[in-house]
Structure formats: structure tokens, C-alpha cells
C-alpha positions in Angstrom: -12.0 -1.0 19.0 -11.1 -3.8 16.5 -7.6 -4.8 15.5 -8.2 -2.9 12.2 -8.5 0.3 14.2 -4.9 -0.1 15.5 -3.2 -1.0 12.1 -1.1 1.1 9.8 -1.8 -0.5 6.5 -1.3 0.0 2.8 -4.5 0.0 0.8 -3.5 -0.9 -2.8 -5.8 0.6 -5.4 -5.6 -1.1 -8.8 -8.3 1.2 -10.1 -6.6 4.5 -9.2 -4.0 4.8 -11.9 -2.9 7.2 -13.2 -3.2 8.8 -9.8 -1.1 6.3 -7.8 -0.6 2.8 -6.5 -2.4 3.2 -3.3 -2.5 4.9 0.1 -1.0 4.4 3.5 -3.7 4.5 6.2 -2.8 5.2 9.8 -4.5 3.9 12.9 -7.8 5.6 13.7 -7.3 7.6 10.5 -9.8 8.5 7.9 -10.1 7.9 4.2 -9.6 11.6 3.5 -6.6 12.2 1.3 -5.3 14.9 3.7 -4.8 12.1 6.3 -3.1 9.6 4.0 0.2 9.0 2.3 -0.2 8.5 -1.5 2.3 6.1 -3.1 3.1 6.7 -6.7 5.7 5.7 -9.3 6.9 6.6 -12.8 3.9 6.7 -15.1 1.5 6.1 -12.2 0.9 9.4 -10.3 2.5 12.7 -9.8 5.6 13.5 -7.8 3.5 15.5 -5.4 -0.3 15.4 -5.1 -1.5 18.5 -3.2 -4.6 16.7 -1.9 -2.6 14.2 0.2 -0.7 14.7 3.4 2.5 13.3 1.7 3.3 11.7 -1.7 6.0 9.1 -1.9 7.1 8.9 -5.5 9.5 6.4 -7.1 11.1 7.9 -10.2 11.2 4.6 -12.1 8.7 1.9 -13.0 7.8 -0.1 -9.9 9.0 -3.4 -11.6 12.4 -2.0 -12.6 15.4 -2.8 -10.5 15.1 -1.3 -7.1 11.3 -0.9 -7.3 10.3 -3.6 -4.9 13.0 -2.6 -2.4 11.9 1.1 -2.6 8.3 0.1 -2.0 9.2 -2.1 0.9 11.4 0.6 2.4 8.7 3.2 2.2 5.9 1.0 3.6 8.1 -0.4 6.5 9.4 3.2 7.2 5.8 4.3 7.8 5.2 1.3 10.1 2.9 -0.6 7.7 2.2 -4.1 9.0 -0.6 -5.2 6.6 -1.8 -4.7 3.1 -5.5 -4.4 2.2 -5.8 -6.1 -1.2 -9.3 -7.0 -2.2 -8.3 -8.0 -5.8 -5.8 -10.7 -5.1 -6.9 -12.2 -1.8 -9.6 -14.4 -3.3 -7.2 -15.8 -5.8 -4.7 -16.8 -3.1 -7.1 -19.2 -1.3 -5.8 -17.9 2.0 -7.6 -17.5 5.2 -8.3 -13.9 6.0 -6.0 -12.1 8.5 -7.7 -9.6 10.8 -10.6 -9.1 8.5 -11.5 -9.5 4.9 -8.5 -9.0 2.5 -6.0 -7.7 5.1 -2.7 -9.6 4.9 0.6 -9.3 6.7 3.0 -7.3 4.6 5.5 -10.1 4.2 2.9 -12.5 2.9 1.6 -9.9 0.4 5.1 -9.0 -0.8 5.9 -12.7 -1.2 2.8 -13.4 -3.2 3.0 -10.2 -5.3 6.8 -9.9 -5.9 8.3 -13.1 -4.7 10.1 -11.7 -1.7 10.1 -8.8 0.8 
């Protein structure tokens, strides 16, 4: 079993709007929506998506006041330690952590929002 098989991570999906921001994937989990937590926010996904195990929905735009804090609280509350981000990783010029495009959550937040 690789380190990736033991991670709880957030897989951001820049191509999924309007269905959501991304999914929380659990260790040993599958990519079936019934096994994932969908993360949505105002204008980007429904309050509840019946295909997912749970939907976490922020009623404001993610970049409004409180958005970053809400996202951090939700991800950390589910035990997320890493973010899978295939879009931004190449632009950062960073070494890969645990595999291609998986980054510790604090590094991803700092690069994306300026702070965790």
C-alpha cells in the first residue's frame, strides 16, 4: 500500500462547476460519488447533491469574507491532510509530495489563498 492509499485528501476540480469545487476522498476509498464528500459554494453547486455521501455547502461565494476559513474548517474537520491539484502544481515549480500533484494542505492554502 502506498502513502496515497492512507491519505484523506481534497481533490479540487476546476472543471466541475457548476456542480462543485471538488471532493474529499477518504483512505482506501473509491471515486464513486456515494463514497465522497462534495464541497460546494454559492453559485457553484447545490446545497445537497443526492449522488454524494454528503454535500458541504457554503452559502456565500468562496472568496467572500469567511470563505477561506469555512473551507479550511471543513477540510480539516474531515481530516484532510493533502490537496490533489493537477492544475496549479506545475506552475508552482515545487517538488511533488507523496506523488504527482499532491500537496500538504497548508502549502496549498498558502499558495491559493495566502494563508491557512
